[in-house]
C-alpha positions, 0 to 999 in steps of 0.5 A: 472509475471509468477505464479509458485505456487498456494495456497488455503485458505478456507474462509467463504462467508462473508469474501469472500464478503469483499475480493471481495469488497476490490479488486473491490474498488482497481480496481483489480482482487481478485487474484491480490489484495490478492497477494499484501496484502499477500506480504505486510503483509509478508514483514511487519511481517519480518520488510521490507517495500516492497513498490516500489517507485511508490506505496510509492508515491501513498500512500503518495499522498493519504494522501492528506497532504500539499505539497510544493516545495523542497525549501519551505519545507526545509525553513519550516523545518528549521524554525520549528526547530528554534522555 
């Protein structure tokens, strides 16, 4: 991705430490983390999801919710509606 614009956002040392820690936990450079967060928040503010399919799946699977095969899930969904 070719970067064409640069923004500067002054933050204090404690905020910078939080940003660096979050980027480190995500395993990405601070600039990449900040771009992703700014983009997500801008899309949320504008009412757009902005998640590509892989990121959406990654977020879904990170919830560690129970999953099953499609047929089983359909059966459970129908059974739940009938209760």
